[in-house]
C-alpha positions in Angstrom: 0.0 0.0 -0.1 1.5 3.3 -1.1 1.8 6.1 1.6 -1.4 8.1 0.0 -3.6 5.1 0.3 -2.3 4.4 3.8 -3.1 8.2 4.9 -6.5 7.8 3.4 -7.2 4.7 5.4 -5.9 6.5 8.6 -8.3 9.5 7.6 -11.5 7.4 7.3 -10.6 5.8 10.5 -10.3 9.0 12.2 -13.4 10.2 10.7 -15.2 7.2 12.1 -14.0 8.0 15.3 -14.9 11.5 15.3 -18.3 11.2 13.9 -19.4 7.5 14.4 -21.8 6.5 12.0 -22.6 9.4 9.9 -21.1 8.7 6.5 -18.4 10.7 4.7 -19.9 11.6 1.4 -16.4 12.8 -0.1 -12.9 12.6 0.9 -10.3 14.6 -1.2 -6.4 14.9 -1.0 -5.5 18.4 -0.8 -2.0 19.9 -1.7 0.2 19.1 1.3 2.8 21.4 2.7 6.4 21.5 3.5 6.1 18.8 6.2 5.2 15.8 4.0 1.4 15.6 5.8 -1.5 14.4 3.9 -4.3 16.9 4.4 -7.6 15.7 3.4 -11.1 17.8 3.0 -13.9 15.6 3.9 -17.7 16.0 3.8 -19.6 14.7 6.6 -23.3 15.4 7.4 -23.3 18.3 5.2 -20.2 20.0 6.7 -16.5 20.3 5.7 -13.7 19.0 8.0 -10.2 18.9 7.3 -8.4 15.6 8.3 -4.7 15.9 8.5 -2.4 12.8 8.6 1.1 13.6 9.3 4.1 12.5 7.5 7.0 10.7 8.8 8.0 11.3 12.5 11.0 13.6 12.7 13.2 13.9 15.9 12.6 17.6 15.5 8.9 17.3 15.9 7.2 17.8 19.7 5.5 14.3 19.9 3.0 16.3 21.9 1.8 18.4 19.2 -1.9 17.3 19.6 -1.9 18.7 23.2 -0.7 22.0 21.9 -3.2 22.0 19.1 -6.3 21.2 21.5 -4.9 24.1 23.7 -5.0 26.5 20.7 -8.5 25.1 19.5 -9.9 25.6 23.0 -8.9 29.3 23.0 -10.3 30.0 19.5 -6.9 30.2 17.9 -7.0 27.1 15.9 -10.0 25.6 14.0 -12.2 23.6 16.3 -10.8 20.0 16.9 -13.0 17.2 16.9 -10.6 14.2 17.2 -6.9 13.7 17.5 -4.6 10.6 17.8 -1.0 11.0 18.7 -0.1 7.3 18.1 -1.7 7.6 14.6 -0.4 11.0 14.0 -3.9 12.3 12.7 -6.3 14.9 13.6 -9.9 16.0 12.4 -10.6 19.7 12.5 -13.2 22.2 11.1 -12.1 22.9 7.6 -11.4 26.8 6.8 -12.4 28.3 3.7 -9.3 30.5 2.9 -9.0 33.9 1.4 -5.6 35.3 0.4 -4.0 37.1 3.2 -3.3 39.9 0.6 -7.1 40.5 0.9 -7.0 41.2 4.7 -8.9 44.3 5.2 -6.9 47.5 5.7 -3.9 45.9 3.9 -0.6 44.9 5.3 -0.5 47.6 8.1 -3.9 46.2 9.6 -2.9 42.5 9.0 0.5 43.2 11.0 -1.5 44.6 13.8 -3.8 41.5 13.6 -1.0 39.1 13.7 0.4 40.8 16.6 -2.8 40.4 18.6 -3.2 36.8 17.5 0.5 36.1 19.2 -0.6 37.9 22.3 -3.6 35.5 22.5 -1.5 32.8 21.8 1.0 33.3 24.4 -1.9 34.0 26.8 -3.1 30.3 26.9 -2.0 27.8 29.3 1.7 26.8 28.2 1.9 24.1 25.7 4.1 20.9 26.6 7.9 21.6 26.7 10.1 20.0 24.1 13.7 21.0 23.1 15.0 24.4 23.6 14.8 26.4 20.2 18.7 27.0 20.0 19.3 23.4 20.5 16.9 22.5 17.7 18.7 24.9 15.4 22.1 23.4 16.4 20.9 20.0 15.5 19.3 20.8 12.1 22.4 23.0 11.3 24.9 19.9 12.3 22.7 18.0 9.8 23.4 20.6 7.1 27.2 20.7 7.6 27.2 16.9 7.0 25.2 17.0 3.7 28.4 17.8 1.7 26.4 20.8 0.2 29.2 23.3 0.3 33.0 23.1 0.2 34.9 22.2 3.2 35.2 25.3 5.8 32.6 27.2 3.9 30.2 27.2 6.8 32.5 27.6 9.6 31.9 31.4 10.0 28.1 30.4 10.2 28.5 27.7 13.0 30.9 30.3 15.0 28.1 32.8 14.9 25.6 30.2 16.1 27.9 29.1 18.8 28.1 32.8 19.9 24.3 33.3 19.8 23.4 30.1 21.6 25.7 31.2 24.2 24.5 34.6 24.7 21.0 33.3 24.7 21.9 30.8 27.7 22.9 33.7 30.0 19.2 35.2 30.0 16.4 33.4 31.6 13.3 33.6 29.8 9.7 32.3 30.9 8.7 29.7 28.1 5.2 30.5 26.5 2.9 28.6 23.9 4.5 28.9 20.6 3.4 27.8 17.2 7.0 27.1 15.9 6.1 27.7 12.3 3.8 30.7 11.9 4.8 31.3 8.2 2.1 32.6 5.7 1.2 29.1 4.5 0.2 28.3 8.2 -1.8 31.2 8.7 -5.6 31.3 7.2 -7.6 34.3 6.6 -11.5 33.1 6.3 -12.6 36.6 5.2 -13.2 37.6 8.9 -10.3 36.6 11.1 -7.3 34.9 11.2 -6.6 31.3 12.2 -3.1 29.4 12.9 -3.0 25.9 11.4 -0.4 23.1 11.1 0.9 22.6 14.9 3.7 19.9 14.4 6.5 22.3 15.7 4.3 23.6 18.7 5.8 23.5 22.1 6.6 25.8 25.1 9.2 28.2 23.6 10.9 31.3 23.8 8.3 34.1 23.4 10.4 35.6 20.7 10.6 32.8 18.2 7.0 33.2 16.8 7.4 37.0 16.9 10.8 36.9 14.8 9.3 34.3 12.3 6.1 36.5 11.5 8.2 39.8 11.4 10.5 38.1 8.7 7.7 36.9 6.6 4.6 39.2 7.2 6.1 42.4 8.6 9.4 43.1 7.4 9.6 46.9 6.9 10.2 49.0 10.1 6.4 50.5 9.8 5.0 47.0 9.7 7.2 45.9 12.6 6.5 48.7 14.6 2.7 48.0 14.3 3.3 44.2 14.9 5.3 44.7 18.2 2.7 47.3 19.6 -0.2 45.1 19.0 1.8 42.0 20.3 3.5 43.9 23.6 0.6 46.3 24.1 3.6 49.1 24.2 6.9 49.9 22.2 9.8 47.5 22.8 12.5 48.8 24.8 16.4 48.3 23.6 16.9 45.0 25.5 14.2 43.4 23.8 15.0 44.4 20.5 18.6 43.4 21.1 17.5 39.9 22.2 14.9 39.9 19.2 17.9 40.5 16.6 19.4 37.4 18.1 16.4 35.1 18.1 15.6 36.6 14.3 19.1 35.1 13.2 18.0 31.9 14.9 15.0 31.4 13.0 16.8 32.6 9.8 19.2 29.7 10.1 16.8 27.3 11.1 14.8 27.8 7.9 18.0 27.8 6.0 18.7 24.3 7.4 15.1 23.2 6.5 15.4 24.3 2.9 19.1 23.1 2.4 18.2 19.7 3.8 15.4 19.5 1.4 17.7 20.4 -1.4 20.5 18.0 -0.3 17.9 15.2 -0.2 17.3 16.1 -3.8 20.7 17.0 -5.2 23.1 14.9 -2.9 26.5 16.3 -1.9 27.2 18.8 -4.8 30.0 20.7 -3.0 29.1 24.3 -4.0 32.6 26.4 -3.8 30.8 29.4 -2.3 27.5 30.5 -0.8 26.8 33.2 -3.4 23.1 34.0 -3.2 20.9 36.3 -5.3 19.4 39.8 -4.0 15.9 39.7 -3.3 15.0 41.7 -6.6 17.1 38.9 -8.5 15.3 36.1 -6.7 11.9 37.6 -7.4 12.7 38.3 -11.0 13.8 34.6 -11.3 10.5 33.3 -10.0 8.5 35.8 -12.1 10.2 35.0 -15.4 9.9 31.1 -14.6 13.8 30.5 -14.2 13.1 29.4 -10.7 9.7 27.7 -9.7 8.0 27.6 -6.3 8.5 24.3 -4.5 11.3 22.9 -6.6 14.6 21.8 -5.1 16.5 24.3 -6.9 14.4 27.1 -5.6 14.8 25.7 -2.0 18.4 25.6 -2.5 18.5 29.1 -3.6 16.1 30.3 -0.8 18.4 28.3 1.5 21.5 30.3 0.6 19.6 33.6 0.9 18.7 32.6 4.4 22.2 32.0 5.2 23.3 35.1 3.9 20.5 36.9 6.0 21.6 34.8 9.2 25.3 36.3 8.3 24.2 39.8 7.8 21.3 40.4 9.9 19.4 41.4 6.5 15.9 40.8 6.2 15.2 37.6 4.0 12.8 36.9 1.5 9.5 35.5 2.5 9.1 31.6 2.5 5.9 31.6 0.1 8.2 30.3 -3.0 9.6 27.5 -0.9 6.1 25.5 -1.2 
């Protein structure tokens, strides 16, 4: 039995456990995300539901993600959760009809404010179960990238040294963990025409409060004006210099994390190619390459290019491009 057929059987079993004898009138596989999950839309009793069957388990995924999802659903941040099975790695939720984030009323400024408010709401929930400290997750992923052979020997040494310095600096500061989504990129934020939802909770755990903020800023509020609106809505005040300094360090970590995700995917497709340098295009050059068809969203070549751009952002503290082209 292939993986998609096995996932469909898991989805049908989950629907029976959620809704008993109410028949499933239709079950359709949707396009999956970067995690390799199998999302299905199910029609049951005249309503639509999402059945999400996770892909292969990763050591960097919190095995108690469903506890986190249930807390978020109870707080109205995630869609209503009807059934979850950690052993089978499946969840049944209300289906959200999605509108483009670009259609958010009031444009990017209003969206940045709404995202800050959403993050504040998430962090006010009962804390999610703990997992691994975020700097340690980044370090483990980065160690894997260094072993892939994607780049010439020594090319990544400056990045490793900076990562070590950032981790040491963050360890010196005690921070109270809060509920964290762990991957609040645009593909995991839905707008239904009225409000925002967070979906796909496989990276969720108790975490540094700045991690989700850093990811949202880079992907959805990248300009100084939007950053100010987001931070004010999230914090309820303007951030102080200490917080801004710590936020810069955490943003660097999140950039290296996504560089690791993208480069790991490229390595799985290409193998060891030993690039002689880390040269990456500028944001305008990258956008032109996607616009003209030289690069296609979701392909290994695009992920490899984006991965090098995120490496550059980690090294220079420049704002990277959004991750929309990675899927």
